C-alpha positions in Angstrom: -142.3 -70.2 332.2 -145.9 -69.0 333.7 -148.7 -70.2 332.0 -150.8 -67.8 329.9 -153.9 -66.8 331.9 -155.1 -64.0 329.3 -157.7 -64.7 326.4 -155.7 -61.9 324.1 -152.4 -63.9 324.8 -154.1 -67.2 324.3 -155.2 -66.0 321.2 -152.0 -64.5 319.8 -150.1 -67.7 320.8 -152.7 -70.0 318.9 -152.5 -67.6 315.8 -148.6 -67.5 316.1 -148.2 -71.4 316.2 -150.9 -71.6 313.3 -148.8 -69.1 311.1 -146.0 -71.1 311.5 -148.0 -74.3 310.5 -148.7 -72.3 307.3 -145.3 -70.9 306.6 -143.4 -74.3 307.0 -146.2 -76.5 305.2 -147.5 -74.4 302.3 -147.2 -77.4 299.8 -148.9 -79.7 302.2 -151.6 -77.4 303.0 -152.4 -76.6 299.1 -152.3 -80.6 298.5 -154.8 -81.2 301.6 -157.0 -78.5 300.6 -157.2 -79.6 296.8 -157.5 -83.5 298.1 -159.9 -82.7 300.6 -158.1 -84.3 303.2 -156.1 -81.2 304.9 -156.5 -82.5 308.5 -155.1 -86.0 307.7 -152.1 -84.3 305.9 -151.0 -81.9 308.5 -152.1 -84.4 311.5 -149.1 -84.6 312.9 -148.0 -81.1 312.8 -151.5 -80.0 314.0 -151.2 -82.0 317.2 -147.4 -80.9 318.0 -148.7 -77.3 317.6 -151.6 -78.1 319.9 -149.4 -80.0 322.5 -147.2 -76.7 322.5 -150.5 -74.3 323.0 -151.8 -76.6 325.7 -148.5 -76.8 327.2 -148.2 -72.9 327.6 -151.9 -72.0 328.2 -154.0 -72.3 331.7 -156.5 -75.1 331.2 -159.7 -72.8 331.3 -158.5 -70.9 328.3 -157.4 -74.4 326.3 -161.3 -75.3 326.5 -162.2 -72.1 324.4 -160.5 -73.7 321.3 -158.6 -70.6 320.5 -156.4 -73.0 318.8 -158.9 -74.7 316.7 -160.3 -71.2 315.8 -156.8 -70.1 314.4 -156.2 -73.3 312.6 -159.3 -72.8 310.6 -158.6 -69.0 310.1 -155.1 -69.1 309.2 -154.9 -72.6 307.5 -158.4 -72.9 305.7 -160.0 -69.4 305.3 -156.8 -67.8 304.0 -156.6 -70.3 301.1 -160.2 -69.7 299.8 -158.8 -68.9 296.4 -157.3 -72.5 296.1 -159.8 -74.8 294.1 -161.3 -77.5 296.4 -164.1 -79.9 296.7 -164.5 -78.0 300.1 -166.4 -74.9 298.4 
């Protein structure tokens, strides 16, 4: 399989991986946001997603942090309604 070479495709892949994390880990995400330890609770899943992203995207695009941005947008910002010491 060829590496993803375009920024748009890299963004889409990052968001798809983050969306899957959100879909399959809803309870852990809520627990992590409420306990202010989201990144510890989901560390294994986030790193597994990162490894997938890095294996599919050209190194120059990995450096642009699309994956980290997608994690914040989808796992954190979308849960702004959840009570948390974060906000």
